[in-house]
N, C-alpha and C positions, 0 to 999 in steps of 0.2 A: 335192660332186657325184661326184667320182672314187671316193670311199669308198663312196658309195651304189651306184654302178654295179658296183663290185667285189663288194659284198655280194649284189647281185641276181644277178650271174653265178654266184657260189658257190651261192646258193640254187637256181638253175636246174640247175646241175651235180649237186647233191645229189639233187634230184627225179628227174633223168634216170637217175642211178645206181640209185636206189631202184627205179624202174620196170623198168630193165634187169635188175637182179639178181632181182627178183620173177619176171620172165618166164623167166629162165634156170633158176630153181629150180622153177618150175611145169611147164615143158614136159616134162621127163623123167617126172614123176609122172603127167601127163595121158596120155602116149603110150606108156609102157612098162608092160605089164600087171602085172608083178611088184611094181610100186610102188603098186598100187591098194589100199592098206590104209586103214582108217578114220582112223588118225592122220595119214597123208599127205593125206587129203581135207581135214582141218581145217587142215593147213599150207597147202594150196592156197587154201583160203578166206581165210586171212590174207594170202596173197600177192595175191589178187584185190582185197581191200580196200585193200592198199597201192598197187596199180596204179591203182585208181579215185581214191584220195586224191591220188597224185602227178600224175595226168592232170588232175584238176580244178584243182589248184594251178597247173600249167603253163598251162592255159587261162586262168585268172584273171590270171596274170602277163602273158601275151601280150595279153589284152584291155586290161589297165591301162596297159601301156607302148607298145603299137603301135596299138591301136584304142580310145583313151579315149572316143571319141564314143559307143560302144555302151553305156557306163555312164552316160551322161547321162540316159537313160530309167530312172527309178527302178524301174519294174516289172521291166525286164530285169536291173537291178542286184540286186533282191531275189531273183529267181529264181536268178541266178548264185551269190549268197551262200548261198542255201538248199542248192544242190547241193554247193557247196564244203564247207559245214558238215556236211551229211549224209554225204558221202563220207569226210570226216575222222573223223566219229564211228564209221564202220564199222570203223576200225582198232582202237580200244580195245574195241569190242563184239566183234570177232573174237578178240581176246586173251581177253576174258571167256568167250566161247563155248568156246574151246579149253581154258581153265582148268576150266570146268564139266565138259566132256567128260572131261578127265583125272581130275577128282575122281570122277565116276560110274564110269569104267572101272576105277579102283583100288578104290574102296569096294565097288562092286557087280560085282566081276570075274566072279562066277559067273552073272550074269544075261546071257543071250545077246542080249537086245535092245540093249544098249549096245555091241555089236560089229557091228551090222548097219547097212547103208547108210540104212535108214529113220530111224534115230536121228540120223545125220549130216545128212540132209536136213531133219529136223524142227528141229534146232538152228540150222542155217545159214539156213533160211528165216525162222525166228523172229528171228534176229539182223538180217537185212536189212530185214524189215518193221518191226521196232522202231526201227531207225535212221532209217527214213523218217517214222515217226510222232512220235518223241520231240521232234524239232526244229520241228514244225509250230506249236506255241504262239508261237514267236519270229518267225513269218512274218506280215507285215502288208502287204497291197496297198493299204490305205487311207492309208498315210503319204505325205507329199509329198516326202520325201527318203529316201536310202539309208542314213542314219546308224543305227547300232545302239544301242538303249537300254541303260542300265546293267543293268537286270534281265535282259535277254537275254544280256549278257556273263557275268553271274553264273550264269545258268541253263546256258549252254554250258560254263562252267568246271566246274560240277557234273557235267554229262554227260560231259565229256572226261576229267576227272582224278579227282574225288573219288569218285563212285559206282563207276566201273570199278576204281579202286585198292582200294576197300574190299572189293568182291566178290572180286577176285583174291587179296587178302591173306587173306580168310576161307577161300577155297577151298584155298589153300596150307597154311594152318594146319590145316584139317580133314584134308588129305592127310598132313601130317606126324604128326598125332595118330594117324591110322589106321595108318601105318607103324610108329610106336612101339609101339602096342598089339599089332599083329601080331607084331612082334619079341619082345615080352615073352611072348606066348602060345606062340611056337614054341620058345623057349629051354628051358623046363622039360621038354619032351618029348624032349630029346637026352640019352641015357645018359652020365653023367659021374660021376666020383668024388664022394663025400660032401663033402669039403672044398671041391671046386670048386663044388658046388651052393650052398654057403653064400656064396661070393663072387658067384655069379651072381644071388643073390637081391637084391643091391643094384642099384638102378636105374642104368643107364649108357647111353651112346649108342654104337652100333656104327658101323662104317665106312659102311654104307649111309645111316644117319641123318646122319652128318657130311657126306656128299655132298649130301644133299637140302636140309639147312638153309641152307648158303651159296648154293645155287642159288635158293632162295626169296628170300633177302635181296637178292642181286645183281639178279635179274630185276625185283623190285619197285622197287628204287631206280632202275634204268634207266627203267622205265615212268614213274615219278613225274617224274624229271628231264627226260625228253624232252617230256612233255606240259605241264608247268608253263610252260616257255618259250613254247610255242605259245599257251597260254591267255592269258598276259599280253601277248604281242606281237600277238595277232590284233585287227584293227580298231583 
């Protein structure tokens, strides 16, 4: 029992720290005009998703440990579970949205549309609407209990981990390929001696590519490791 209580306290502290840090990060971007760039808007969107996720988990924890009678009504329990899952899903969806924006802004950097606020509003509104709709198949008000079926757990695992991870990995690979091809196109245009040109004709990875590749791998591994634990431990 003592171990469980300590684990619960640690979980609450982690959630509070996440919400607090997300607020601290968002406030300067929201209120200082020089930080109002498109990239920062997507960062704030991710922070808002994290705040909503942490707040829902805190509300669920408080209800479970201090007001367990509220969960005796299975309809209330179903609604709380839906909002918890929906807010949690918004975090990987926000990461996917930011990754997709990064891909478009790099590959189509000459297109002004991807630098406008309308593009950010379109991406983020699609993300939040999708998060509300995607989990509706797992909601059932006709059930007599609040237990989660196996297929719902598998479905949420796919939504939380598998599909967002695949999309983020694909976006990062496309970004890396575009950077490599851009590097190879730029290099021949630089005037250099003939012997150096022969060396440059061999494919190689420059410093910019070396910085991009480990960033892709590390961010992807952190994303997978963090969400797999949640998917297996939830419910």
